[in-house]
Structure formats: structure tokens, C-alpha cells
C-alpha positions as CSV (number, residue, x, y, z in Angstrom):
1,L,-10.7,4.8,-1.4
2,S,-12.5,2.4,0.9
3,D,-15.8,4.0,-0.1
4,L,-15.0,3.7,-3.8
5,L,-14.1,0.0,-3.4
6,N,-17.3,-0.6,-1.4
7,E,-19.4,1.2,-4.0
8,N,-18.0,-1.2,-6.6
9,G,-19.0,-4.3,-4.6
10,L,-15.6,-4.9,-2.9
11,E,-15.6,-5.4,0.9
12,T,-12.9,-3.5,2.8
13,T,-11.4,-3.3,6.2
14,I,-9.2,-0.3,7.2
15,H,-6.2,-1.0,9.4
16,N,-4.8,2.3,10.7
17,Q,-2.6,0.5,13.1
18,P,-2.1,-2.8,11.2
19,E,-1.1,-5.9,13.1
20,L,0.0,-8.8,10.9
21,S,-1.6,-11.3,13.3
22,S,-5.0,-9.8,12.7
23,I,-4.9,-9.6,8.9
24,E,-5.7,-12.7,6.8
25,N,-2.9,-13.7,4.5
26,R,-5.2,-14.1,1.6
27,G,-7.3,-11.8,-0.6
28,T,-6.3,-8.3,-1.7
29,W,-4.2,-5.9,0.3
30,L,-4.0,-2.1,-0.6
31,V,-1.1,-0.7,1.4
32,I,-1.0,3.1,1.6
33,T,2.0,4.8,3.2
34,S,3.9,8.0,3.3
35,T,7.7,8.3,3.7
36,H,9.2,10.2,6.6
37,G,12.7,11.4,7.4
38,A,15.4,9.4,5.7
39,G,13.0,7.0,3.9
40,E,11.3,5.7,7.1
41,Y,7.8,4.4,7.5
42,P,5.3,6.3,9.7
43,D,5.1,5.0,13.3
44,N,1.7,3.4,12.7
45,I,2.9,1.0,10.0
46,Q,6.5,0.3,11.1
47,P,5.6,-2.7,13.4
48,F,3.6,-4.3,10.6
49,I,6.5,-4.0,8.2
50,N,8.9,-5.3,10.8
51,A,6.6,-8.4,11.3
52,L,6.5,-9.0,7.5
53,Q,10.3,-8.8,7.4
54,N,11.0,-10.9,10.5
55,T,8.4,-13.6,10.2
56,P,7.0,-13.5,6.7
57,P,3.7,-15.4,6.4
58,K,2.8,-17.5,3.4
59,M,1.7,-14.9,0.9
60,A,0.8,-17.0,-2.2
61,D,-2.9,-16.2,-1.8
62,V,-2.4,-12.4,-1.4
63,K,-2.7,-9.9,-4.3
64,F,-1.6,-6.4,-3.5
65,A,-1.1,-2.8,-4.6
66,V,0.8,0.0,-2.9
67,I,0.1,3.7,-2.9
68,A,3.2,5.7,-1.8
69,I,3.0,9.3,-0.8
70,G,6.1,11.5,-0.7
71,D,7.8,14.7,-1.6
72,S,10.1,14.6,-4.7
73,S,12.3,17.3,-3.3
74,Y,13.8,14.6,-1.1
75,D,16.1,11.9,-2.4
76,T,14.1,9.3,-0.4
77,F,10.9,10.2,-2.4
78,C,8.3,7.4,-1.7
79,A,11.1,5.1,-0.4
80,A,8.8,3.5,2.3
81,G,6.1,2.7,-0.3
82,Q,8.6,1.2,-2.7
83,H,10.1,-0.8,0.0
84,A,6.7,-2.1,1.0
85,Y,6.0,-3.1,-2.6
86,D,9.4,-4.9,-3.0
87,L,8.9,-6.6,0.4
88,L,5.5,-7.9,-0.4
89,E,6.6,-9.2,-3.8
90,D,9.8,-10.8,-2.3
91,I,7.7,-12.8,0.2
92,G,5.4,-14.2,-2.5
93,A,2.5,-11.8,-2.8
94,T,1.3,-11.0,-6.4
95,P,1.3,-7.3,-7.4
96,L,-1.9,-6.0,-9.1
97,A,-0.1,-2.9,-10.5
98,D,3.1,-1.0,-10.2
99,C,3.6,1.1,-7.1
100,L,1.7,4.3,-7.4
101,K,4.0,7.2,-6.3
102,I,2.1,10.4,-5.5
103,D,4.2,13.6,-5.2
104,V,2.7,16.1,-2.8
105,L,4.4,18.8,-4.8
106,N,2.2,18.0,-7.8
107,H,-1.0,17.0,-5.9
108,D,-2.3,19.2,-3.1
109,V,-4.8,16.5,-2.3
110,P,-3.0,13.2,-2.6
111,E,-6.4,11.4,-2.2
112,D,-7.5,12.8,-5.6
113,A,-4.6,11.2,-7.4
114,A,-5.1,7.9,-5.5
115,E,-8.8,7.9,-6.4
116,A,-8.1,8.5,-10.1
117,W,-5.6,5.7,-10.1
118,L,-8.0,3.4,-8.3
119,N,-10.8,4.1,-10.8
120,E,-8.4,3.2,-13.6
121,N,-7.4,-0.1,-11.8
122,L,-10.8,-1.2,-10.3
123,A,-11.0,-4.2,-12.6
124,R,-7.7,-5.5,-11.2
125,F,-9.1,-5.5,-7.7
126,S,-12.2,-7.4,-8.8
127,A,-10.3,-10.2,-10.6
């Protein structure tokens, strides 16, 4: 997805272990997360989400989109991604699109579904 954005003239920075203090609270954020267990975040993003919840920064200058990956056979399907979307919206960031929920039961390669969605929504990221 980063390559696709770069190919379309958009600069990206990937944060595999995101730390709120090292990410500017302006620009466009694309948050991609799966859901584990009973609706929990993966270990690599949980501290970032905790920081957003506990000490939310000013987010008026942030636009965002969330891609959630999950398994619809669980009642917590994409719960972490939906929570991230709701949290960002609640603390003042502006959504670019509805939360994309990718079901691994329907998409063997979730990246393909995410790339198709991103291609459809590229103009929103450029605005």
C-alpha cells in the first residue's frame, strides 16, 4: 500500500511499532490493524492506541482511514479496527472513508482487497 501511495505522489512513513510521540498530529494517517482474541489489538499497536486514549493529542489537522483485518466467524470481527476508527473520530480526526473491514475468509490475500480499496479511494488521500 505504501508503494501504491508513493507511485501516486504521496509520501509515506511506515510505523510497524507506532509511538504517538514520534508521529506528527497532522496530515493523513492510514491505520491498518488486525483483531486478536476477544477483540484485542496486536501487541505492536496496543501502546499507540493506549496513548491515543490516555493523552489524546489535538487531531484537528489529521485525516485518517482505517483498514481492519479479521475473521467473520468470530463475533469480534474487525473489532480492533472499528475501535481505532471510532477513537480517531472521537478525538477530532477527520475520516476519509468508512472503516474497510477485510474478512480473511473471503480474501486469501488481504492485501489485494486493501489495494483495490485504496485504488478506489486514492483521490481522497490526495485532497
